[in-house]
C-alpha positions as CSV (number, residue, x, y, z in Angstrom):
1,M,-0.8,16.1,14.8
2,Q,2.9,15.6,13.9
3,K,3.6,14.5,10.2
4,L,6.1,11.6,9.7
5,T,8.7,12.4,7.1
6,L,10.7,9.4,5.6
7,V,13.9,10.3,3.9
8,G,15.8,7.8,1.7
9,D,14.8,4.7,0.0
10,P,11.3,3.4,1.3
11,T,12.1,-0.2,1.1
12,A,15.4,0.3,3.1
13,I,13.4,2.4,5.8
14,L,10.6,-0.2,6.0
15,N,12.9,-2.9,6.2
16,Q,14.1,-1.5,9.5
17,C,10.7,-1.8,11.1
18,D,10.1,-4.8,13.2
19,I,6.5,-4.3,14.4
20,P,4.2,-7.2,14.4
21,F,0.8,-6.6,12.5
22,P,-2.5,-7.6,14.0
23,Q,-4.8,-9.7,12.0
24,P,-8.6,-9.1,11.9
25,P,-10.8,-12.0,13.1
26,N,-12.4,-12.4,9.6
27,E,-8.8,-12.6,7.9
28,A,-9.7,-15.8,5.9
29,E,-12.8,-14.3,4.6
30,R,-11.0,-11.1,3.6
31,L,-8.3,-13.0,1.9
32,A,-10.7,-15.2,0.0
33,A,-12.6,-12.0,-1.3
34,L,-9.3,-10.5,-2.3
35,Y,-8.1,-13.5,-4.2
36,S,-11.5,-13.8,-6.0
37,L,-10.9,-10.3,-7.6
38,A,-7.9,-11.7,-9.4
39,I,-6.1,-8.2,-9.4
40,L,-3.0,-9.0,-7.4
41,D,0.1,-8.6,-9.5
42,T,-1.8,-6.8,-12.2
43,P,-0.5,-3.6,-13.9
44,S,-1.7,-0.1,-12.7
45,S,-5.2,1.0,-13.8
46,P,-5.4,4.3,-15.6
47,A,-8.7,5.0,-13.9
48,I,-7.3,4.3,-10.4
49,D,-4.2,6.4,-11.1
50,R,-6.7,9.3,-12.2
51,I,-8.7,8.9,-9.1
52,C,-5.4,8.9,-7.1
53,R,-4.2,12.4,-8.9
54,I,-7.6,14.0,-8.3
55,A,-7.5,12.7,-4.5
56,K,-3.9,14.1,-4.2
57,Q,-5.2,17.5,-5.4
58,L,-8.4,17.6,-3.6
59,F,-6.9,16.7,-0.1
60,D,-3.5,18.6,-0.7
61,V,-1.4,15.7,0.3
62,P,2.1,14.7,-0.9
63,M,1.0,11.3,-2.1
64,I,-1.8,8.8,-2.6
65,H,-1.6,5.1,-3.2
66,V,-3.8,2.2,-3.4
67,T,-2.5,-1.1,-1.8
68,L,-4.1,-4.4,-1.7
69,T,-3.1,-6.5,1.3
70,D,-2.6,-10.3,0.8
71,A,-1.5,-12.7,3.6
72,H,2.2,-11.7,3.4
73,R,2.4,-8.3,1.7
74,Y,1.0,-5.1,0.5
75,F,0.7,-4.9,-3.3
76,L,0.8,-1.3,-4.7
77,K,-1.9,-1.0,-7.3
78,A,-1.5,2.6,-7.6
79,K,1.9,4.2,-6.7
80,P,2.9,7.7,-5.9
81,E,5.4,9.3,-8.3
82,G,9.0,8.2,-7.4
83,I,8.2,4.9,-5.7
84,T,9.6,2.0,-7.6
85,V,8.7,-0.9,-5.4
86,S,5.5,-2.8,-6.4
87,E,5.1,-4.5,-3.0
88,V,6.0,-4.3,0.7
89,P,6.3,-7.2,3.1
90,R,3.3,-7.0,5.4
91,E,5.4,-7.1,8.6
92,H,7.3,-4.0,7.3
93,A,4.3,-2.0,6.5
94,F,3.5,1.1,8.8
95,C,-0.2,1.0,8.2
96,N,-2.0,-2.1,9.4
């Protein structure tokens, strides 16, 4: 499997992507469950950050992040070091 390497500002790179994203058939229920948690736009969690650091070491990968996908964006609940953006438009994300 070939690895994808992004060089430069992640937001600028992702803004160049124009790939439509599919929506699951249960999108309305998924969004209702997400919104009921009331965790969008909240600060990072020390517990989640710790789990990400452990997973990064365990799996020997360059980054781990936790994102929450609402109707229009990915909210980064836990970000890799060096990433300064807190959200990415859903249509620009590479993992849907």
